[in-house]
Every structure is written in structure tokens, then in C-alpha cells.
N, C-alpha and C positions, 0 to 999 in steps of 0.2 A: 504494500500500500504506500501511496505517496503521503507525505506529511499533511497535505491539504485535504486529505480524505477520500480521494478517488483511487481506484485500483490501478496497478501496473501489471500488465499481462504478457505472457509469452504465447506466440501463435505462429502458425504457418499460413501464408496466403493461399487461397484456393488456386488450383492449377491454372485457371484462366487468367489470373492476375499476376502470376509469378514473373513473367517476362518483363512486365511493366514496373512492378513494385518491389520485387526481390525474392531471391531463393533462400531457403533454409529458415531456421528459427528466427523470429523477429520479436521485439517487444514494443509495446505501445500502451495506449490508454483507450478507454471507451469515450467517444466524443460526447455522448449524452451525459456521462458522469462529470466530465470536465466542464461542459457547457452550463451545467447547473451550479457549479461552484465558481468558475472563472470564465464567464461568457466572452470576455475580450480575448481569450486565448484561442477561440474557435472562429474560423472564417469560412465563408462559402465561396468556392472558386467557380469559374466560368463553366467548368466541366460538370457542375452539379453536385460535386462531392464536397463535404465539409472537410476542413483540415485543421490540425492542432499546431499551434506555434510552441514547440517543445522548449524553446529558449525561455518563454514566459513561464514555463513550469519549473525551470531550473533543471531540466533533464537534457543531458548531452546524448545525442544518438550517434552512433558510429556505424557507417555503412561499410560492409566487408566486400 
């Protein structure tokens, strides 16, 4: 769990999203959890997907 109260999760992207978003085990947050506590950390992009600004959460994401 993050100190602000939302979960931090390990997951694998579904097969159809792996080429675009990444292979192997990933970690991240649930947008609805973050949005309820820190709405400024969530934005809606032109592709229709919401995104989290991990820097605002104090979380460093390393891409392998």
C-alpha cells in the first residue's frame, strides 16, 4: 500500500496490450483509487485512457 492509502499492485498486461505497454511483470496503481484521493494526479488523454502521473505520487517507475 502507498502511504496515501491506495494500493500498489503487481500485474501483467493482457496479451493484446503487451507490445504497446510492456512485457513481463509490471507494478502500478488503480486509477479509481488514486482519483478518489489525488484527482490532480489523474488525467484523460486524447486516446480515451486515463493516466496517472507517478511523479505526483512520489513513485519512480523504471522501464526495463
